[in-house]
N, C-alpha and C positions, 0 to 999 in steps of 0.2 A: 628548546627541545619540544615544547608544546606545539609551537607553530609547525615545526618539521613533521611531527607525528600526525598532525591534522592534515597537512598537505599530502603526506604519503597515503593516508586513509582515503582522501578524496580521489587521488590518482587511481588507486586500486578499485574504488567504486565505479569510476567512469569506465575503466577497462572491463570490469566484470559486467557492468550494465550493457555495454556494447556486445560482448560475447553472448549474453543471455538473449538479447533481442535477435541477434543473427541466428542463434540456435533455434529459438521459438519460431521465427518466420520460416526457417529451413525445414523444421519438423512438420509444420502444418500441411504442406502439400504431400509430403511423404506419407503422412498418416491419413490423408484424405479428410482432414477436418479444418475448420476455419482457424486462422491465426488468433482470432479473438478468444476462442475456447482454450487454446494452448496458453495464452497469456492469462486467462482467468483462473487457470489451475496451476500448471507447472511454474510459470514465471511468477505469478502472485505468491505461490507457496515459497519459492526461493527467496523473493525479496522480503517476505514476512519473517524469515528465519531470525534476523536480529531482534525483532520484537519478542519472539517466542523465547529466545535464550535470555534476554534481559528481564522479561516479566517473571519467568520462573525463578531466576536468580534473585530477583527483588523480593518475591514472596518468601522464599526459603531463607533469605537474609534478614527477614524481619522488617521489610519496607514495602508492604503490599500497596500502599498509596502510590508508590512510584510505578507499579505495574499498571494500575488503573489510569494514571495520568499518561503513561506511555501509549496505551491503547487509544484513549479519547483524543489526545493531542496528535497522535499519528494519523488518525482518520481525518481530522480537520486539516492537517498539513497535506495529506495525500490529495485532497481536492483543490485547495486554494494554492498551495505552493507547488506541488508535484505536477499539476496541470498548468498552473499559471506561468511558471518560469519557462518551460519548454514552448508554450504558446508564444511567448515574447520572442524567443529565438527563431521559431519556425511554426507558422500556424498549423493547428491540428485540424485536418479535414474530417471532422466528426460525422458529417452527413454521409460519408461512405461506409459507416459502421452501424449495424443494427444490434444494439445492446439493450433494447428496451426491457426484455424479460429479466436479464441479469440485474439491470439497474433497479427495477421494481423489487426484486428479491433483496437487494442491498438496503433499500429503504425499509422494507418489512423487517429485516433482521435488526436494523438500527432502532426501530420502534420497540421491538421485543427486548433488546438490550437495555433501552431506556427504562422500560417498565420493570425489568429485573433489578436495575439500580435503585429505582424508587422503592421497591420491596426490600432490597438489600438488608444487610451486607451480602455480597456475593460469596457463596460457599460451594461445597462440592455438588450439591443438588443443582444449583444454577449452572455449574460447570458441565454437568451431564446433559442438561437441557440444551445448552449451546452446542456441545459436541454432537448430539443427536441431529440437531438442525444442520450442522456442517456435513454430516454423512448424507443427509437427504439432498442438500444442495449439490454436492459433488456427484452423487449418483445421477441426479437430473442432468448435469452437464455431460456426464459420460454417455447417457442415453441420447442426448442431443447430438453429441459428436458422432455416435454410431449411426444415427438417422441421417445426418449430413453425409456421412461416408457412403451409405447405401444409395443415396440419391445422386451424388456427384461422381461416385466411383473414384478411381485414382488417376484422374486426368492430370497431366503435368502442368505446372504453372511456370512460365518462362520468366525466371528471375535468377540473379546470381545465387541467392540462398537456396532456391529450389534445385539447383544442380550440385549442391554440396553432397559429399558422401555421408552415409549414415554415421560413420565413425567420427567424422568432423563435427556433425551436428551434436552427437552425444558428448564429444569433448567440450564443445562450446557451452552446452547446458551445464555439464558437471563443473567446469571451471568457473562459470559465471555464478552458479549457486554457491560454490565453495568459497569464492573470493569475496562475495558480497558481505557476509558476516565479518570477515577479517577487516575489510576496509571500514565498515561501520563501527566495529569495535575500537579501532585506532582513533577514528574521528570522534566518537562519543567520549572516550577517555580524555582526549585533549579538550573537548568542549566542557566537560564536567570540571576539569582542573581550572579552566579559565573562569567558569562560573563561580567556583569557590574563591578565586582570587578577587573577583568583583563583588562578592557577597550576595549572590542570588540565592533565594530560599530553595528548599528541597522540592516543594510543590511546583514552584515555577520551573525548576530544572526538569521535572518529569513531564510537564505539559509543553515545554518549549524546546530546550536544548536537547534533552534526551529524545523527545518525540521527533524533532528535526533530524537528529543524528540517525535514528533508526528508520526514518523515512527517506534517507539519502539513497538507499538502494533503488527505491521506487523512482526517485527523482533522476538518478543516473540512467535507469532503464527507460523511463519515459522520455528523457531528453534525447537519447540515442534513437528512440522510436520516432520522435518528431523530426529529427534530422534526416532519417531514412524514409520519411513519409509513410510511416506505419501507424496511422491513427488508431487502428483496431488494437494494436499491441498496447498503445498508450492507455486507452480507455479500459481495455481488459485488465491491464496491470493494476490500475487504480481501483476499479470496482472489485476485482478479485482480492486485492490486498486488504481493502476495507472489510470484506466478508471474512477473510482469514483472521484479521485482527480481532473482530468481535466474537467470532465463533471458536477459532482454534487458540488464539493467544489468550483472550480473557477466559474462555472455557477451560483451557489447559491449566492456566495459572491458578484458577479457582479450585482445582483438584488438590493443590499443594498447600492450601491454607485459606483462611477467611480474608476477604478483601473488603474493608470498610469503604463506604461511599460518602465522602465529605459533603456538607451542605452546599458549598460553592459549586460543586459539580452539578448538582440538581438544578441550580438557579442560573448557571451561566455556561459552563464548559460543555455539558451534554447538549444544551440547546444550540450552541455554536456548531457542534459536530453535525447535528441534524440540519441546521440551516445551510451549512456548506454543502451537504449532500443534495439538498433540494435545489440549490443553485445550478446543478448539472442538468436538471429536467429539460430546459429549452434545447440544449445541445443533443439530448438523447431522443426527444420526441418530435422535434421540428427540423426538417431537412434544410430549411433556409438558414438555420443558425449554425455557425461554425466558430470554433475556438480560435478567433483571430488574435493578433497582437494586442489589440485594444482590450479585449476581454482578459487576455493574459496579464496585462498590466493591472486591470481591475482586481483580478483574483489575488495577485501578489500583494497589492496594496492592502486589501482586506486582511490578508494573513499578517502583514506587518502590524496593522492596527490591533488584531487579536493578540499578538505576542506582547505588544506594549501594555494592553489592558491586563493580561495575565501577570506580567512582571510587576505592574503597579499594585495589584491586589494580592500578590504573592508574598 
C-alpha cells in the first residue's frame, strides 16, 4: 500500500504541475505581465503550500525541528534537484529569462534568514520580521508587473496558452494549486512510512525525505515547464518558492511557537542551502550560460551527495 500511495501522489503532482504551468503561462499575456512574475508569485505560492501546511503542523505538534529542516532542506532541493532533474530531461534556456533582481533578492533573504538562525532560536519576533520582508517583496513584484503592463500594453502573444479562455486559465490555476498539496501529502506520508521501516532518524527525515516530498510540487511544475520550453516559469518557480519558504513558511511557523536551531544546521545545512543558491549565479548573470543536461546531471549528483551526508550524520 505504501508504494501504491506514493505512486498515486506522484501522478497527482505531475498532473497538477502541468495544470499550474499552463495556467500561469496563459494568465501572463492576459494580465499583460511576464510569465516570470506570475511564476514568482502565484505559482510559487501554490507550490509552497505543502511546506506551509507541514511546518505549521510540525510546530503545533511539538516537532519544530522538522519545520526548520523542511524549509532548509526544501530550498537546497529546489535548486539542486528541482532544476537539475528537469535540465537532464530538457535543457532550460535560462539566457532567455531576466531574473537578476529577484535572484539577488533571494540571496539577500537567505542571508537574513541565516543571521536570524545564528541569533536564534526563531520566535514570533523573527516571524514578524520575515513576514514584513515578504510583504515588501510581493509589493515590489506587483509594482514591477504594473510597470511592465503599462509599457507593453495588452498585446496578444501567439501561443496555445494565450488563446485559452479566462475561465479555463482560472480552472487550471485553482486545480493545480488545490491538487499539489494533496499529491505531496500522499507522497510524504508514504515516504515517512518507508523511512521508519528503514530506521532513518527524524532530523534526516526533515532534511531529506520530507524536504524532497514537499519540493515535489516544484519539481513537477518545473519539469513540465522545461518540457514546454518555459524556462522563465521554471526559474520563477524555484526563486519564488525559495523566497516563500524562507519568508512565509519559516515566518508563519515561527508565529505558532519557538523553533530551535540545532548546531549542525549552523555548521552544515544552512551553508549548503546558501551554496546551492550561489550556484545559480552564472545562469542568472551570464547569457552564455544555460542549464544544459551536463549541468543538470551535476546539480542532481550534488544533491545525492548532500542527502548521503545528511543521512550519515543523522
